[in-house]
C-alpha positions as CSV (number, residue, x, y, z in Angstrom):
1,M,23.7,2.8,-10.8
2,A,26.2,0.1,-10.1
3,Q,29.3,0.9,-8.0
4,T,32.7,-0.1,-9.1
5,P,35.3,-1.4,-6.5
6,A,37.3,1.7,-7.0
7,K,34.3,4.0,-6.4
8,K,33.4,2.1,-3.3
9,R,37.0,2.4,-2.0
10,N,37.1,6.1,-2.6
11,Q,33.8,6.6,-0.8
12,E,35.0,4.6,2.2
13,E,38.2,6.6,2.3
14,A,36.2,9.8,2.2
15,R,33.9,8.6,4.9
16,N,36.8,7.6,7.2
17,A,38.6,10.9,6.6
18,H,35.6,12.8,7.9
19,T,34.9,10.5,10.9
20,T,36.8,12.3,13.6
21,P,36.1,11.6,17.3
22,L,33.9,14.7,17.4
23,M,31.8,13.3,14.6
24,K,31.1,9.9,16.2
25,K,27.9,9.1,18.2
26,G,27.9,9.9,21.9
27,R,28.7,12.9,24.2
28,V,31.6,15.2,23.5
29,D,33.6,17.7,25.6
30,R,32.1,21.2,24.9
31,T,35.6,22.6,25.4
32,A,36.8,20.5,22.5
33,L,33.8,21.7,20.4
34,K,34.7,25.3,21.1
35,G,38.3,24.7,20.0
36,V,37.3,23.5,16.5
37,T,34.2,25.7,15.9
38,Q,35.1,28.5,13.5
39,M,31.8,30.3,13.3
40,T,30.8,32.9,15.9
41,K,27.2,33.4,17.1
42,E,27.1,36.8,15.5
43,E,28.1,35.3,12.1
44,F,25.4,32.6,12.5
45,V,22.7,35.1,13.2
46,K,23.7,37.1,10.1
47,Y,23.6,34.0,7.9
48,Q,20.0,33.4,8.9
49,E,18.7,36.6,7.5
50,G,16.1,35.9,4.8
51,M,16.8,32.1,4.9
52,N,13.4,31.0,6.2
53,A,11.7,32.5,3.1
54,Q,14.3,30.9,0.8
55,W,14.2,27.5,2.6
56,P,10.6,27.0,3.8
57,L,9.3,23.9,5.6
58,P,7.6,21.3,3.4
59,D,3.9,22.1,2.9
60,Y,2.8,19.0,4.8
61,M,4.5,20.3,7.9
62,Q,2.0,23.1,8.0
63,G,4.5,25.6,9.4
64,V,5.5,23.5,12.4
65,K,9.0,22.0,12.6
66,G,9.2,18.3,13.1
67,H,10.4,16.2,16.0
68,T,12.1,12.8,16.2
69,Q,8.8,11.1,15.4
70,Y,8.8,11.8,11.7
71,K,5.8,12.3,9.5
72,D,4.7,9.5,7.1
73,E,5.2,11.9,4.2
74,T,8.9,12.2,5.3
75,Y,9.4,8.5,5.3
76,Q,7.7,8.2,1.9
77,I,10.1,10.9,0.5
78,V,13.4,9.9,2.0
79,T,13.0,6.1,1.4
80,R,12.7,6.8,-2.3
81,W,16.0,8.6,-2.7
82,T,19.0,7.1,-4.5
83,A,22.7,7.7,-4.3
84,D,22.4,10.0,-7.3
85,T,19.4,12.0,-6.2
86,P,20.6,15.7,-6.5
87,I,20.1,17.7,-3.3
88,A,21.1,21.1,-1.9
89,Y,21.5,22.1,1.8
90,R,20.6,25.4,3.3
91,P,23.9,27.1,4.2
92,H,24.9,27.2,7.9
93,A,21.5,26.1,9.2
94,K,22.6,24.9,12.6
95,A,23.9,27.1,15.4
96,P,27.6,26.9,16.5
97,G,28.6,25.4,19.8
98,S,27.2,21.9,19.1
99,K,28.3,18.7,17.5
100,S,25.3,19.0,15.1
101,H,26.8,22.3,13.8
102,L,30.1,20.7,13.1
103,R,28.6,17.7,11.4
104,Y,26.2,19.9,9.4
105,E,29.0,22.2,8.2
106,Q,30.7,19.1,6.9
107,Y,27.9,17.1,5.2
108,S,26.0,20.2,3.9
109,K,28.7,20.5,1.2
110,A,27.1,17.4,-0.5
111,T,25.3,17.8,-3.8
112,T,23.8,14.3,-4.0
113,V,22.5,11.9,-1.4
114,G,25.5,9.6,-1.9
115,E,27.9,12.4,-1.1
116,A,25.9,13.3,2.0
117,L,26.3,9.7,3.2
118,N,30.0,9.8,2.5
119,L,30.4,13.1,4.4
120,G,28.9,11.6,7.6
121,S,25.1,12.1,7.4
122,Y,22.6,9.3,7.7
123,P,18.9,8.7,6.9
124,V,17.8,9.9,10.3
125,D,19.7,13.2,9.6
126,W,17.9,13.5,6.2
127,C,14.5,13.1,7.9
128,W,15.4,15.7,10.5
129,D,16.8,18.2,8.0
130,Y,14.1,17.7,5.4
131,E,11.3,18.4,7.9
132,R,13.0,21.7,8.8
133,G,13.5,22.8,5.2
134,F,17.3,22.3,5.3
135,I,17.3,20.0,2.3
136,K,15.9,20.6,-1.2
137,V,15.6,17.8,-3.8
138,L,16.6,19.3,-7.2
139,G,15.3,16.5,-9.4
140,G,15.7,12.8,-10.1
141,P,16.5,10.0,-10.0
142,I,13.8,9.2,-7.4
143,R,12.3,5.7,-7.0
144,D,8.6,5.1,-7.5
145,E,8.7,2.9,-4.4
146,P,11.2,2.3,-1.5
147,L,13.8,-0.2,-2.6
148,D,13.5,-3.6,-0.9
149,I,17.2,-4.7,-1.2
150,S,16.3,-8.4,-0.6
151,K,14.7,-8.3,-4.0
152,G,17.4,-6.3,-5.8
153,E,20.4,-7.4,-7.7
154,E,23.3,-7.2,-5.3
155,S,25.6,-5.5,-7.9
156,Q,23.0,-2.7,-8.3
157,V,22.6,-2.0,-4.5
158,T,24.4,1.1,-3.3
159,D,25.6,2.1,0.1
160,V,22.7,4.6,0.2
161,D,20.3,1.8,-0.6
162,R,21.7,-0.3,2.3
163,A,21.7,2.6,4.7
164,I,18.1,3.5,4.0
165,N,16.8,-0.1,4.0
166,T,18.5,-1.0,7.3
167,W,17.4,2.3,9.0
168,Y,13.8,2.1,7.7
169,I,13.3,-1.5,8.9
170,R,14.6,-0.6,12.4
171,E,12.2,2.4,12.4
172,L,9.3,0.2,11.4
173,A,10.1,-2.4,14.1
174,K,10.3,0.4,16.6
175,M,6.8,1.6,15.6
176,L,5.6,-2.0,16.1
177,G,7.3,-2.4,19.4
178,M,9.1,-5.5,18.0
179,K,12.7,-6.6,17.4
180,V,13.8,-6.7,13.8
181,S,14.5,-10.4,14.3
182,D,10.9,-11.0,15.4
183,V,9.6,-9.2,12.3
184,S,11.9,-11.3,10.1
185,G,11.0,-14.5,11.8
186,S,7.3,-14.1,11.3
187,A,7.4,-13.3,7.6
188,G,5.4,-15.5,5.2
189,W,6.5,-17.0,1.9
190,G,7.6,-14.3,-0.5
191,E,7.5,-11.6,2.2
192,S,10.7,-9.7,2.9
193,V,11.4,-8.1,6.3
194,H,10.5,-4.8,4.7
195,I,7.1,-5.9,3.4
196,R,6.3,-7.8,6.6
197,A,7.0,-4.8,8.8
198,L,4.9,-2.4,6.7
199,R,2.0,-4.9,6.5
200,L,2.1,-5.5,10.3
201,L,2.0,-1.7,10.7
202,A,-1.0,-1.5,8.4
203,Q,-2.7,-4.3,10.4
204,K,-2.0,-2.5,13.7
205,E,-3.3,0.8,12.5
206,A,-6.4,-0.8,10.9
207,K,-7.2,-2.5,14.1
208,E,-6.9,0.8,16.0
209,C,-9.0,2.6,13.4
210,L,-11.8,0.0,13.7
211,E,-11.8,0.3,17.5
212,T,-12.1,4.0,17.2
213,A,-14.9,3.8,14.7
214,D,-16.7,1.3,17.0
215,A,-16.4,3.6,20.0
216,E,-17.5,6.7,18.1
217,G,-20.3,4.9,16.2
218,R,-19.1,6.2,12.8
219,A,-18.5,4.9,9.4
220,I,-15.0,4.0,8.1
221,T,-13.9,7.2,6.2
222,D,-12.1,7.7,2.9
223,D,-9.2,9.0,5.0
224,D,-9.1,5.8,7.0
225,V,-9.0,3.7,3.8
226,L,-6.4,6.0,2.1
227,L,-4.1,5.7,5.1
228,T,-4.3,2.0,5.0
229,L,-3.7,1.8,1.3
230,K,-0.7,4.1,1.6
231,R,0.8,2.0,4.3
232,W,0.2,-1.3,2.5
233,P,3.1,-2.5,0.4
234,F,1.8,-4.0,-2.8
235,F,3.2,-7.1,-4.4
236,R,4.3,-6.9,-8.0
237,N,1.6,-9.2,-9.3
238,P,2.6,-11.0,-12.6
239,W,-0.6,-12.9,-12.9
240,R,-3.2,-10.3,-13.9
241,K,-2.0,-10.2,-17.5
242,N,-5.4,-9.1,-18.8
243,V,-5.1,-5.7,-17.2
244,M,-1.5,-5.0,-18.1
245,Q,-0.5,-2.3,-20.6
246,E,1.7,-3.4,-23.4
247,G,5.3,-3.9,-22.3
248,K,4.4,-4.4,-18.6
249,T,5.1,-7.6,-16.8
250,W,3.4,-6.9,-13.4
251,V,1.0,-4.6,-11.7
252,F,0.7,-3.5,-8.0
253,S,-2.4,-5.6,-7.1
254,D,-3.5,-7.8,-4.2
255,T,-6.6,-9.8,-3.6
256,L,-8.2,-10.0,-0.2
257,G,-11.0,-12.4,0.6
258,L,-11.7,-15.5,-1.5
259,L,-9.7,-16.7,-4.5
260,R,-9.5,-19.7,-6.7
261,D,-5.8,-20.3,-7.3
262,R,-4.1,-21.8,-10.3
263,Q,-4.5,-25.3,-9.0
264,G,-8.3,-24.8,-8.8
265,D,-8.4,-24.6,-5.0
266,V,-10.9,-22.2,-3.5
267,H,-9.7,-20.5,-0.3
268,L,-9.0,-17.3,1.6
269,T,-5.9,-15.5,0.4
270,A,-2.8,-15.6,2.6
271,S,-3.0,-11.8,3.1
272,T,-6.6,-12.1,4.4
273,R,-5.4,-14.6,7.0
274,R,-2.3,-12.7,8.1
275,Y,-3.8,-9.2,8.1
276,P,-7.5,-9.7,8.9
277,Q,-8.2,-6.1,10.2
278,V,-6.9,-4.6,7.0
279,T,-9.4,-6.8,5.1
280,E,-12.1,-5.9,7.6
281,L,-11.6,-2.2,7.4
282,L,-11.7,-2.1,3.6
283,A,-14.8,-4.3,3.5
284,R,-16.5,-2.2,6.2
285,W,-15.9,1.0,4.2
286,L,-18.4,-0.3,1.6
287,T,-20.9,-2.0,4.0
288,D,-21.1,1.2,6.1
289,R,-22.4,3.2,3.2
290,L,-24.2,0.8,0.8
291,P,-27.1,2.7,-0.8
292,K,-30.5,1.4,0.1
293,E,-31.3,0.6,-3.6
294,V,-28.5,-2.0,-3.6
295,K,-28.5,-3.0,0.1
296,S,-28.6,-6.7,-1.0
297,F,-25.2,-6.4,-2.7
298,A,-22.9,-9.2,-1.6
299,F,-19.2,-9.9,-2.3
300,T,-16.5,-12.5,-1.6
301,S,-13.4,-10.7,-2.6
302,M,-11.6,-7.3,-3.1
303,N,-9.0,-6.4,-5.7
304,V,-6.8,-3.7,-4.2
305,N,-4.8,-1.8,-6.8
306,C,-2.1,0.8,-6.8
307,N,-1.0,3.2,-9.6
308,Y,-1.8,1.4,-12.8
309,A,-4.3,2.2,-15.5
310,A,-5.9,-1.1,-16.5
311,M,-6.0,-1.7,-20.2
312,L,-9.2,-2.7,-21.9
313,H,-10.3,-6.1,-20.6
314,R,-13.1,-8.2,-19.2
315,D,-13.0,-9.9,-15.9
316,N,-12.9,-13.6,-15.9
317,G,-15.9,-15.3,-14.5
318,N,-17.2,-12.8,-11.9
319,F,-20.6,-13.6,-10.5
320,G,-22.9,-10.6,-10.7
321,P,-22.0,-7.0,-10.4
322,S,-18.9,-5.3,-8.8
323,F,-18.5,-2.1,-6.9
324,I,-15.5,0.1,-7.6
325,K,-14.1,3.2,-5.9
326,A,-10.8,5.1,-6.3
327,F,-8.9,6.9,-3.6
328,G,-5.9,9.3,-3.6
329,D,-4.6,12.6,-4.9
330,F,-4.8,12.2,-8.7
331,S,-6.4,13.6,-11.8
332,G,-7.8,11.6,-14.6
333,G,-8.2,7.8,-14.1
334,Q,-11.9,7.6,-15.1
335,L,-13.5,4.2,-15.6
336,Q,-14.3,3.7,-19.3
337,Y,-17.1,1.1,-19.4
338,W,-19.1,-0.6,-22.2
339,P,-22.4,-1.5,-20.3
340,E,-24.0,-3.4,-23.3
341,D,-20.9,-5.5,-24.1
342,A,-21.7,-9.2,-24.1
343,G,-18.4,-10.6,-25.5
344,G,-16.5,-10.9,-28.8
345,D,-13.3,-9.4,-29.9
346,L,-12.4,-6.3,-27.8
347,K,-11.0,-4.7,-31.0
348,D,-14.5,-4.5,-32.4
349,L,-15.9,-2.3,-29.5
350,Q,-17.1,1.1,-30.6
351,K,-16.0,4.1,-28.6
352,D,-19.6,5.6,-28.6
353,G,-20.8,2.5,-26.8
354,S,-18.9,3.4,-23.7
355,V,-19.5,5.7,-20.7
356,S,-16.9,7.4,-18.6
357,M,-17.3,7.6,-14.8
358,D,-15.4,9.6,-12.2
359,L,-14.3,7.1,-9.6
360,Q,-12.8,9.7,-7.3
361,K,-16.2,11.3,-6.7
362,N,-18.5,8.3,-7.3
363,L,-19.1,4.8,-6.1
364,V,-19.9,2.8,-9.2
365,L,-21.8,-0.5,-9.6
366,F,-20.9,-2.2,-12.9
367,N,-20.7,-5.6,-14.6
368,G,-17.0,-6.5,-14.6
369,N,-17.6,-9.1,-17.3
370,C,-18.4,-6.3,-19.7
371,A,-15.4,-4.5,-21.3
372,H,-13.8,-1.8,-19.2
373,A,-10.6,0.1,-18.8
374,V,-9.0,2.9,-16.8
375,E,-8.1,6.1,-18.5
376,D,-4.6,7.7,-18.0
377,F,-4.0,9.6,-14.8
378,T,-1.4,11.6,-13.0
379,G,-0.8,11.5,-9.2
380,S,-1.2,8.7,-6.7
381,R,-4.2,6.5,-7.4
382,Y,-5.6,3.5,-5.5
383,S,-8.7,1.6,-6.2
384,I,-10.8,-1.2,-4.6
385,V,-13.0,-3.5,-6.6
386,Y,-15.6,-5.5,-4.6
387,F,-16.8,-8.6,-6.4
388,T,-17.9,-12.2,-6.2
389,V,-16.0,-15.0,-7.6
390,G,-17.9,-17.4,-9.9
391,C,-16.9,-20.4,-7.7
392,H,-18.3,-18.8,-4.5
393,A,-20.6,-21.8,-3.8
394,A,-17.6,-24.1,-3.5
395,I,-16.2,-22.4,-0.4
396,E,-15.6,-24.4,2.8
397,Q,-18.0,-23.5,5.6
398,K,-15.2,-22.3,7.9
399,D,-13.9,-19.9,5.3
400,R,-17.4,-18.6,4.7
401,E,-17.7,-18.0,8.5
402,Q,-14.4,-16.2,8.6
403,L,-15.4,-13.8,5.8
404,Q,-18.7,-13.1,7.5
405,K,-16.9,-12.3,10.7
406,L,-14.7,-9.9,8.6
407,G,-17.9,-8.1,7.5
408,F,-18.4,-9.7,4.0
409,P,-22.1,-10.0,3.1
410,Y,-21.5,-13.4,1.5
411,P,-23.9,-14.4,-1.4
412,S,-26.2,-17.4,-1.1
413,S,-25.5,-20.4,-3.3
414,D,-28.7,-19.6,-5.3
415,A,-28.1,-15.9,-5.7
416,D,-29.3,-14.2,-8.9
417,P,-26.5,-12.4,-10.7
418,F,-28.9,-10.0,-12.4
419,E,-30.8,-8.8,-9.3
420,L,-29.2,-5.4,-9.2
421,L,-28.0,-4.9,-12.9
422,R,-29.7,-6.2,-15.9
423,R,-28.1,-8.3,-18.6
424,P,-26.1,-6.5,-21.3
425,R,-28.1,-6.1,-24.5
426,G,-25.7,-8.2,-26.6
427,K,-26.0,-11.4,-28.5
428,A,-25.2,-13.5,-25.3
429,A,-25.6,-12.7,-21.7
430,V,-22.5,-12.6,-19.4
431,G,-22.1,-12.3,-15.7
432,G,-23.3,-15.7,-14.4
433,A,-25.9,-18.4,-14.7
434,P,-29.2,-17.4,-16.3
435,G,-31.6,-15.5,-14.0
436,K,-34.6,-13.2,-14.2
437,E,-34.5,-10.6,-16.9
438,H,-34.9,-7.7,-14.5
439,G,-35.7,-5.4,-17.4
440,S,-36.3,-2.5,-15.1
441,C,-32.8,-2.6,-13.7
442,P,-30.2,-0.3,-15.1
443,A,-27.0,-1.5,-16.8
444,Y,-24.9,0.3,-14.2
445,R,-25.4,2.6,-11.2
446,T,-23.4,5.5,-9.9
447,F,-23.7,7.0,-6.4
448,E,-22.1,10.3,-5.2
449,A,-19.6,9.1,-2.6
450,A,-19.7,12.2,-0.4
451,T,-23.4,11.6,0.5
452,L,-23.2,7.9,1.4
453,H,-21.6,8.2,4.9
454,D,-25.1,9.1,6.1
455,N,-26.2,5.5,5.4
456,C,-24.0,4.2,8.3
457,Q,-26.1,2.4,10.9
458,Q,-23.4,2.3,13.6
459,R,-24.0,3.7,17.1
460,P,-21.4,4.8,19.7
461,R,-20.3,2.0,22.0
462,S,-19.0,1.9,25.5
463,A,-15.5,0.9,26.4
464,E,-16.7,-2.5,27.5
465,E,-18.6,-3.1,24.3
466,V,-15.6,-2.1,22.2
467,R,-13.5,-4.5,24.2
468,K,-15.9,-7.4,23.5
469,I,-16.0,-6.6,19.8
470,T,-12.2,-6.5,19.7
471,E,-11.9,-9.9,21.4
472,E,-14.3,-11.4,18.9
473,R,-12.5,-10.2,15.8
474,V,-10.7,-12.5,13.5
475,Q,-7.1,-12.9,14.8
476,P,-4.1,-12.8,12.6
477,E,-2.5,-16.1,11.6
478,N,1.3,-16.2,11.3
479,A,2.1,-19.5,9.6
480,R,4.8,-19.1,7.0
481,S,2.5,-20.6,4.4
482,F,-1.1,-22.0,4.3
483,Y,-1.5,-23.8,1.1
484,R,1.5,-26.1,0.5
485,T,0.7,-29.5,-1.0
486,D,0.6,-31.2,2.4
487,Q,-1.6,-28.5,3.9
488,R,-4.0,-28.7,1.0
489,R,-4.4,-32.5,1.6
490,V,-5.1,-31.9,5.3
491,R,-7.7,-29.2,4.4
492,K,-9.4,-31.6,2.0
493,G,-9.7,-34.3,4.7
494,Y,-7.1,-36.8,3.3
495,D,-6.2,-39.5,5.9
496,T,-2.5,-38.7,6.1
497,P,-0.6,-35.6,5.1
498,A,1.5,-35.9,2.0
499,A,5.2,-36.3,2.9
500,S,6.3,-34.5,-0.2
501,E,6.5,-30.7,-0.3
502,A,5.3,-28.5,-3.1
503,S,8.0,-26.7,-5.1
504,T,8.9,-23.2,-3.9
505,K,7.8,-21.9,-7.2
506,D,4.2,-23.3,-6.9
507,D,3.9,-22.2,-3.3
508,E,4.9,-18.6,-4.1
509,A,2.7,-18.5,-7.2
510,N,-0.4,-19.8,-5.4
511,I,0.0,-18.1,-2.0
512,D,1.9,-14.9,-1.8
513,F,1.1,-12.8,-4.8
514,Y,-2.5,-12.5,-3.8
């Protein structure tokens, strides 16, 4: 909700009125504290009777109070609050004799997050208090994702938004061991400081996870993938219009690996180059557990999706089949798939020609060029689609080598798109160039995901072996952009780089939303 100048002025006056020397940061004289403390220890003890039952810790704390290193769940909750989010504080939760008690007695009168800020509490206090069960959220409004104020309308940004955004970026920089200015200075086109910090953290944690898996000789787990997907901040992608429900103008979706952009250039996406270990971890999840029946499956790209139910559509020009798996805490969200669809008007599809598959429990191999959709769901749902682009043979050799180093089993130029799944039994075949009929192949395959980790062929490695593997991994690139007009000319071997620059609009459209 927008703030009027009068409302802002009143909030500032309220904040100043409560900012006494005892409430400011730093040490205070305990004698002075005693002089203003009105509650006795006996009264405090009496106030606590029955309160732990009425104000329990959040379930994810598992009965243990937090410390100053807050849980990811806490960050996810607090960063989604707004100035108008209604809250209630546990009465008299902090013992007398400290500055914390005085501050708490003051700001615990708040009934919204905005009031709490005005009464002298800050995001770090909200995390501390929430992990101890001192705050209850009584309803909405709550954001679907943390607000990135660099992308918001200035008139709509509140003091709470600014406080959360500034604090959260500092927290992320601290986790990375970086200065905020260093995070900001390394951001790519279209990346805010907020997005850059979160993606760097996802990259750091993915690298650590890969090293741990190498040392232990184990497969990348579902939990490893889910942690990475939760950490990864998705772009609002406006280009995947074929999957958008009516009335939507964007979806949370990124592409890792190979892509043909709107100018027809075939290259690795910017996110693949900036965050290679995120890409490697997600690719390795699949290659660690490929069933023996489809061990020859190859892919060039991954669509990574968050919290949207794709409408009925066909993929555009995929080569061969795709693997798909969903992750997260959700119900519903099955894949509805027409295995015999070979084109035509989507409106003519018959419901009885479809099958419904549970992507939470199963890894599914399907033909993305046949019609498919995602059923409605509740909860937090992520999905990864592993596929091959139709232009895969046009890739530059150095890009092919990069993908192979990242663990992509890249298809050969003469690969048969119908090796693992047969053609759909429609009037015309789809899915790639003509190949063998493979009449004995199924139209789709499902595999129980829980049983596939046994397919992992990794072995435990020594510290020295892990060190060598780590040194040979693809290193992150931190160029602000990779595919401006002049950079494209250099990649294609033109004699001199073009002096002119591409427009910002084209750069952003072709680089950063993928």
